[in-house]
TORPALO-230351 format. One record per residue: residue number from 0; residue in one letter; x, y, z of N, C-alpha, C, O in turn. Coordinates in Angstrom, 3 decimals. Last residue first. Layout:
# residues N
REC dose gumi       nx       ny       nz      cax      cay      caz       cx       cy       cz       ox       oy       oz
REC  NUM    a        X        Y        Z        X        Y        Z        X        Y        Z        X        Y        Z
...
***
This chain:
# residues 146
REC dose gumi       nx       ny       nz      cax      cay      caz       cx       cy       cz       ox       oy       oz
REC  145    s   77.498   93.676  120.026   77.753   93.753  121.548   76.849   94.856  122.225   76.921   95.055  123.438
REC  144    e   76.848   94.260  117.663   75.676   93.310  117.867   75.939   93.153  119.662   75.101   92.730  120.458
REC  143    d   78.990   95.134  116.625   78.022   96.323  116.554   77.242   96.012  117.161   76.516   96.912  117.582
REC  142    g   81.087   93.804  116.017   81.346   94.479  117.209   80.121   95.837  117.469   80.185   96.901  118.085
REC  141    n   80.333   91.984  113.932   80.498   91.514  115.300   80.076   92.384  116.561   79.344   92.164  117.527
REC  140    r   81.045   94.115  112.264   79.567   93.480  112.079   79.266   93.231  113.860   78.537   93.794  114.677
REC  139    f   83.887   94.054  112.158   82.923   95.342  112.948   81.414   95.179  113.221   80.718   95.789  114.033
REC  138    m   84.183   91.621  111.747   84.473   92.435  112.822   83.747   93.353  113.660   83.301   93.507  114.797
REC  137    i   82.720   91.576  108.800   82.727   90.397  110.175   83.154   91.187  111.343   82.187   91.449  112.059
REC  136    a   84.740   93.447  107.585   83.236   93.371  107.377   82.613   92.843  109.050   82.239   93.486  110.030
REC  135    m   87.437   92.408  107.978   87.160   93.242  108.933   85.604   93.596  108.701   85.089   94.092  109.703
REC  134    e   86.834   89.817  106.692   87.293   89.521  108.063   87.138   91.042  108.549   86.649   91.075  109.678
REC  133    d   86.641   90.755  103.970   84.854   90.522  104.587   85.794   90.173  106.024   84.933   90.421  106.868
REC  132    i   88.820   92.034  103.583   87.284   93.124  103.760   86.648   92.223  104.569   86.142   92.543  105.644
REC  131    h   90.520   89.726  103.399   90.786   90.842  104.461   89.305   91.690  104.436   88.787   91.898  105.534
REC  130    i   89.250   88.462  101.094   89.095   87.839  102.487   89.354   88.919  103.606   88.600   89.039  104.572
REC  129    m   89.641   90.802   99.573   88.915   90.048   99.408   88.391   89.754  100.935   87.603   90.350  101.670
REC  128    e   92.540   90.807   99.664   92.214   91.467   99.718   90.477   91.107  100.345   90.243   91.195  101.551
REC  127    k   93.184   87.731   98.445   93.447   88.214   99.440   93.048   88.885  100.363   92.962   88.485  101.524
REC  126    r   92.316   88.047   95.664   91.884   87.190   96.568   92.028   87.318   97.895   91.062   87.043   98.606
REC  125    l   94.792   90.236   94.936   92.702   90.415   94.781   91.683   89.442   95.820   90.716   89.802   96.491
REC  124    e   95.799   88.031   94.883   96.232   89.273   95.476   94.388   89.895   95.806   93.417   89.875   96.563
REC  123    e   95.453   86.694   92.765   95.640   86.262   94.312   95.885   87.323   95.342   96.142   87.180   96.538
REC  122    l   95.247   88.107   90.820   94.300   87.562   91.016   94.103   86.972   92.816   93.185   86.886   93.631
REC  121    l   98.017   88.772   90.550   97.041   90.088   90.698   95.815   89.053   91.285   95.460   89.366   92.421
REC  120    a   98.922   85.795   89.579   99.823   86.646   91.213   98.619   88.353   91.471   98.562   88.888   92.579
REC  119    e   97.855   85.850   87.491   97.515   84.660   88.780   97.933   85.559   89.648   97.167   86.061   90.470
REC  118    h   99.221   87.857   86.235   97.913   87.501   86.242   97.161   87.046   87.149   96.119   87.522   87.598
REC  117    q  101.676   86.853   86.165  101.468   88.225   87.027   99.976   88.624   87.257   99.544   89.406   88.104
REC  116    k  101.459   84.091   84.863  101.747   84.326   85.985  101.609   86.013   86.704  101.424   86.085   87.919
REC  115    k  100.688   85.768   82.246   99.795   84.737   83.235  100.379   84.769   84.180   99.939   85.703   84.850
REC  114    e  103.036   86.717   81.693  101.866   87.690   82.334  100.676   87.045   82.722   99.783   87.571   83.384
REC  113    k  105.260   85.170   81.614  105.085   85.676   82.601  103.802   86.271   82.515  103.344   86.347   83.655
REC  112    l  104.027   83.280   79.309  103.988   82.628   80.581  104.135   84.013   81.699  103.299   84.067   82.601
REC  111    k  104.374   85.543   77.357  102.797   84.866   77.618  102.709   84.243   79.143  101.826   84.470   79.970
REC  110    e  107.799   85.589   77.729  106.298   86.857   78.151  105.113   86.353   78.052  104.461   86.840   78.975
REC  109    l  107.667   82.729   76.674  108.001   83.125   78.020  107.449   84.379   78.395  106.646   84.394   79.328
REC  108    l  106.624   83.240   74.054  106.201   82.203   74.967  106.424   82.642   75.969  105.435   83.115   76.530
REC  107    k  108.514   85.059   73.034  107.075   85.566   73.189  106.414   84.081   73.983  105.379   84.369   74.583
REC  106    k  110.881   84.180   72.681  110.940   84.913   73.734  109.337   85.078   74.369  108.972   85.179   75.540
REC  105    n  110.415   82.032   71.504  110.739   81.436   72.488  110.611   82.524   73.648  110.395   82.336   74.845
REC  104    r  109.940   83.534   68.724  108.730   83.106   69.473  108.922   82.250   70.877  107.923   81.789   71.430
REC  103    s  112.291   84.869   68.331  111.128   85.336   68.720  109.971   84.541   69.048  109.052   85.045   69.694
REC  102    a  114.164   82.520   68.135  114.087   83.415   68.821  112.898   84.295   69.250  112.589   84.407   70.436
REC  101    d  112.308   81.370   65.414  112.576   81.004   66.355  112.856   81.107   67.939  112.336   80.421   68.819
REC  100    a  113.031   83.623   64.067  111.819   83.568   63.889  111.590   83.011   65.248  110.982   83.615   66.132
REC   99    l  116.335   83.763   63.752  115.260   84.897   64.097  113.928   84.771   64.448  113.462   85.686   65.127
REC   98    e  116.438   81.278   62.461  116.776   81.582   63.648  116.254   82.504   64.519  115.829   82.307   65.657
REC   97    e  115.141   81.954   59.882  114.705   80.913   61.022  115.132   80.957   62.147  114.338   80.698   63.052
REC   96    r  116.998   83.840   59.154  115.573   84.123   59.028  114.935   83.507   60.297  114.438   84.042   61.288
REC   95    c  119.477   82.520   58.769  119.203   83.431   60.260  118.372   84.121   59.814  118.675   85.311   59.899
REC   94    r  118.737   80.911   56.966  119.196   80.135   57.844  118.898   81.455   59.048  118.186   81.289   60.039
REC   93    e  118.490   82.733   54.881  116.990   82.076   54.597  117.511   81.500   56.550  116.648   81.705   57.403
REC   92    v  120.847   83.967   54.491  119.925   84.518   54.774  118.314   84.035   55.574  117.497   84.565   56.326
REC   91    q  122.488   81.507   53.765  122.459   82.028   55.228  121.311   83.368   55.323  120.991   83.670   56.473
REC   90    d  121.317   81.347   51.050  120.995   80.208   52.291  120.975   80.611   53.515  120.076   80.404   54.330
REC   89    q  122.438   83.526   50.107  120.668   83.228   50.068  120.511   82.227   51.054  119.584   82.284   51.863
REC   88    a  124.657   83.082   49.883  124.583   83.570   51.210  122.926   83.961   50.920  122.352   84.745   51.676
REC   87    k  125.014   80.506   47.956  125.143   80.253   49.756  124.568   81.959   50.745  124.202   81.979   51.921
REC   86    k  124.113   82.081   46.330  123.275   81.030   46.524  123.550   80.736   48.253  122.835   80.727   49.255
REC   85    l  126.307   84.322   45.673  124.918   84.722   45.918  123.870   83.306   46.744  123.032   83.567   47.607
REC   84    a  128.301   82.248   45.094  128.619   83.137   46.436  126.740   83.593   46.851  126.109   83.314   47.871
REC   83    y  127.440   81.304   42.848  127.656   80.201   43.718  128.070   80.895   45.254  128.139   80.261   46.307
REC   82    r  127.672   84.105   41.307  126.221   82.752   41.753  126.149   82.051   42.856  125.234   82.029   43.679
REC   81    l  130.192   83.914   41.405  129.077   84.945   41.923  128.050   84.374   42.268  127.604   84.178   43.399
REC   80    k  131.388   82.110   40.131  131.349   82.174   41.044  130.589   82.885   42.032  130.384   82.556   43.201
REC   79    q  130.138   82.695   37.492  129.999   81.398   38.090  130.015   81.390   39.600  129.124   80.911   40.301
REC   78    g  131.503   84.940   36.840  129.815   85.199   37.331  129.365   83.979   37.203  128.202   83.884   36.810
REC   77    q  133.937   84.415   36.905  134.064   85.322   37.379  132.001   85.155   38.249  131.514   85.215   39.377
REC   76    e  133.942   82.754   34.643  134.087   81.883   35.779  133.595   83.084   36.927  132.872   82.682   37.839
REC   75    r  133.049   84.858   32.665  132.307   83.674   32.540  132.274   83.077   34.075  131.241   82.889   34.717
REC   74    q  135.250   86.342   33.028  134.251   86.883   32.895  133.409   85.553   33.507  133.217   85.373   34.710
REC   73    a  137.114   84.214   31.517  137.411   85.120   32.856  135.987   85.698   33.746  135.794   85.463   34.939
REC   72    h  136.110   84.266   28.922  136.229   83.298   29.875  136.596   83.856   31.433  135.855   83.557   32.370
REC   71    i  136.745   87.102   28.233  135.481   86.714   28.269  134.979   85.374   29.008  133.880   85.252   29.549
REC   70    r  139.309   86.800   28.185  138.640   88.458   29.234  137.229   87.388   29.404  136.794   86.991   30.484
REC   69    n  140.176   85.312   26.429  140.553   85.088   27.555  139.577   85.912   28.662  139.263   85.526   29.788
REC   68    e  138.808   87.099   23.796  138.515   85.264   24.182  138.704   84.956   25.551  137.768   84.408   26.133
REC   67    y  140.741   88.588   23.774  139.390   89.021   24.251  138.168   87.468   24.398  137.125   87.159   24.974
REC   66    l  143.034   87.640   23.694  142.774   88.648   24.400  141.178   88.960   25.022  140.690   89.339   26.087
REC   65    l  142.400   86.309   20.830  142.471   85.423   22.455  142.543   86.424   23.235  141.659   86.105   24.030
REC   64    f  142.052   88.730   19.449  141.203   87.576   19.592  141.145   86.734   20.651  140.139   86.439   21.296
REC   63    e  144.753   90.047   19.903  143.242   90.542   20.195  142.096   89.975   20.214  141.139   90.451   20.824
REC   62    h  145.998   88.359   18.211  146.399   88.105   19.678  145.072   88.755   20.191  144.315   88.060   20.870
REC   61    g  144.928   88.571   15.597  145.152   87.147   16.317  145.295   87.251   17.848  144.823   86.422   18.626
REC   60    l  143.252   91.558   15.067  144.763   90.527   14.965  144.601   89.427   15.953  144.114   89.593   17.072
REC   59    m  140.149   91.815   13.853  141.031   91.891   14.302  142.075   91.295   14.716  141.829   90.090   14.783
REC   58    g  137.383   93.978   11.935  138.372   93.095   12.281  139.429   93.147   13.062  139.923   94.263   13.220
REC   57    q  134.873   94.617   12.444  135.791   95.445   11.852  137.218   94.861   11.627  138.081   95.538   11.069
REC   56    q  133.423   92.321   13.592  133.076   92.826   12.911  133.898   93.841   12.039  133.572   93.895   10.853
REC   55    q  135.158   92.167   16.005  135.181   90.822   14.996  134.689   91.362   13.247  135.200   91.059   12.168
REC   54    k  134.632   94.651   17.429  136.033   94.061   16.762  136.137   92.896   16.172  137.251   92.545   15.784
REC   53    v  131.535   94.325   18.052  132.052   94.683   16.467  133.379   94.993   16.632  133.619   95.885   15.819
REC   52    q  132.124   91.920   19.722  131.142   92.043   18.352  131.771   92.991   17.457  132.373   92.719   16.419
REC   51    y  133.534   92.956   21.783  133.872   92.007   21.169  133.270   91.578   19.815  133.904   90.964   18.956
REC   50    e  131.147   94.698   22.997  132.991   95.269   22.444  133.380   94.504   21.318  133.563   94.957   20.189
REC   49    q  129.504   93.100   23.465  129.047   94.377   22.387  130.596   94.578   21.738  131.037   94.603   20.589
REC   48    q  131.131   91.782   25.339  130.721   91.139   24.242  130.102   91.975   23.286  130.156   91.546   22.133
REC   47    l  131.456   93.851   27.246  132.667   92.851   27.047  132.043   92.112   25.584  132.906   91.988   24.715
REC   46    q  128.851   94.235   27.980  129.475   95.176   27.739  130.971   94.870   26.814  131.407   95.580   25.908
REC   45    e  128.248   92.012   29.609  127.582   92.421   28.105  127.979   93.447   27.648  127.363   93.754   26.627
REC   44    s  130.211   92.437   31.761  130.354   91.140   30.362  129.349   91.363   29.490  129.548   90.839   28.393
REC   43    l  129.360   94.430   33.351  130.821   94.627   32.440  130.907   93.320   31.315  131.557   93.311   30.269
REC   42    r  126.802   93.389   33.677  126.723   94.788   33.237  128.273   94.586   32.157  128.392   94.578   30.932
REC   41    q  126.964   91.846   35.431  126.855   90.975   34.480  126.484   92.318   33.340  125.923   92.093   32.267
REC   40    a  128.755   92.728   37.406  129.332   91.934   36.638  129.248   91.243   35.846  130.035   90.442   35.342
REC   39    e  126.628   94.196   38.401  127.398   94.940   37.724  128.428   94.239   37.034  129.053   94.828   36.151
REC   38    q  125.368   92.084   39.312  124.659   93.225   38.286  125.408   93.979   37.600  125.148   94.432   36.486
REC   37    q  127.070   91.356   41.589  126.434   90.719   40.327  126.119   91.406   39.240  126.732   91.211   38.191
REC   36    e  127.283   93.289   43.085  127.981   93.225   42.449  128.159   92.066   41.460  129.123   91.869   40.720
REC   35    l  124.195   93.266   43.692  125.224   94.500   43.541  126.505   94.027   42.859  126.684   94.637   41.805
REC   34    v  124.441   90.799   45.409  123.162   91.073   44.298  124.162   92.235   43.355  124.780   91.848   42.364
REC   33    l  126.221   90.995   47.379  126.219   90.056   46.303  125.732   90.603   45.238  126.389   90.886   44.237
REC   32    l  125.153   93.317   49.078  126.298   93.300   48.123  126.284   92.502   47.073  126.321   92.959   45.930
REC   31    d  122.757   91.761   49.453  122.186   92.771   48.716  123.746   93.329   48.538  123.701   94.049   47.540
REC   30    y  124.334   89.897   51.204  123.445   89.143   50.491  123.415   90.425   49.272  123.982   90.177   48.208
REC   29    q  125.118   91.495   53.204  125.425   90.818   52.742  125.103   90.162   51.689  126.140   89.760   51.161
REC   28    q  122.688   91.976   54.497  123.464   93.281   53.919  124.228   92.248   52.700  123.917   92.275   51.509
REC   27    q  121.778   89.677   55.369  120.889   90.447   54.460  122.086   91.278   53.356  122.288   91.249   52.142
REC   26    a  123.550   89.293   57.126  123.645   88.306   56.182  122.830   88.735   54.683  123.031   88.401   53.515
REC   25    q  123.012   91.636   58.851  124.201   91.553   58.349  124.467   90.343   56.991  125.323   90.460   56.113
REC   24    s  120.491   91.034   59.843  120.684   92.081   59.361  121.798   92.027   58.480  121.601   92.367   57.313
REC   23    y  121.332   88.187   61.060  120.064   88.267   59.788  120.583   89.723   59.250  121.140   89.661   58.154
REC   22    r  122.197   89.286   63.690  122.833   88.301   62.308  122.147   88.244   61.051  122.790   88.282   60.002
REC   21    l  120.671   90.908   64.623  121.523   91.346   63.821  122.100   90.427   63.066  122.489   90.645   61.918
REC   20    c  118.614   88.715   65.319  118.326   90.119   64.465  119.265   90.471   63.946  119.184   90.519   62.719
REC   19    a  119.981   87.683   67.310  120.126   87.039   65.782  119.432   87.937   64.469  119.605   87.895   63.251
REC   18    q  120.591   89.214   69.113  121.710   88.503   68.091  121.161   87.930   66.825  121.670   87.760   65.716
REC   17    d  117.885   89.674   69.896  119.025   90.788   69.294  119.752   90.380   68.646  119.894   90.868   67.524
REC   16    e  117.599   86.979   70.671  116.568   87.222   69.663  117.442   88.714   69.289  117.646   88.774   68.076
REC   15    l  119.391   87.212   72.823  119.436   85.859   71.613  118.097   86.673   70.284  118.176   86.621   69.057
REC   14    r  118.122   88.881   74.434  119.560   89.058   73.734  119.992   87.824   72.434  120.753   87.822   71.466
REC   13    q  115.603   87.916   75.188  115.725   89.117   74.572  117.046   89.215   73.855  117.052   89.626   72.695
REC   12    r  116.622   85.492   76.873  115.836   85.439   75.723  115.602   86.453   74.750  115.403   86.129   73.580
REC   11    y  117.563   87.133   79.250  118.453   86.414   77.983  117.916   85.748   76.746  118.606   85.486   75.760
REC   10    d  115.062   88.004   79.696  115.965   88.879   79.203  117.346   87.946   78.659  117.985   88.258   77.654
REC    9    l  113.794   85.510   80.263  113.582   86.241   79.396  114.176   87.307   79.059  113.840   87.725   77.951
REC    8    v  115.540   84.482   82.494  115.928   83.894   81.132  115.407   84.919   80.212  116.190   85.360   79.370
REC    7    v  115.275   86.808   84.465  116.969   86.451   83.859  116.241   85.592   82.838  116.366   86.271   81.819
REC    6    q  112.881   86.072   85.150  112.927   87.338   84.192  114.320   86.861   83.430  114.463   86.615   82.232
REC    5    l  111.412   83.909   86.337  112.126   84.026   84.967  112.625   84.933   83.784  112.762   84.875   82.562
REC    4    k  110.346   85.162   88.679  111.188   84.123   88.966  112.011   83.815   87.603  113.194   83.492   87.709
REC    3    f  108.697   88.308   88.426  108.967   87.167   87.665  110.393   86.525   87.929  111.432   87.076   87.563
REC    2    p  107.952   89.399   92.116  108.762   89.505   90.961  108.701   88.219   90.166  108.657   87.142   90.761
REC    1    k  104.273   89.890   93.109  105.980   88.902   93.288  106.625   89.537   92.322  105.964   90.279   91.596
REC    0    m  103.429   93.071   94.276  103.533   92.309   93.861  104.631   91.637   93.098  105.590   92.203   92.573
***
């Protein structure tokens, strides 16, 4: 059977799919890390709020009040930054997922083309073999009649 002429292209498409899969995996890991970081920041923020409320009920000095207010403000800003980073990471994951889907589709199309060409080559070989067998049968038959 003849070798597939586009095998180099098929190999290249496989490499592209592998690279897209790797990028998707890395983007998903980054997203997961940011989710964990956001959960931890949320936990710390809630803990700080509870501590602040307890201190308010017990009474606190002016500088303690300012420290808590500054810390709560910083936690809110960090939360906003994390939400923004999480949104960017989620968009990156989606882009990588689409790239992976495209790479897979392109590779599968080429694989189907390869299978079709191999099937056509097999049919052609069978056709040639049948012609050869027919010629042999005709030669043997003509040889018997003489």
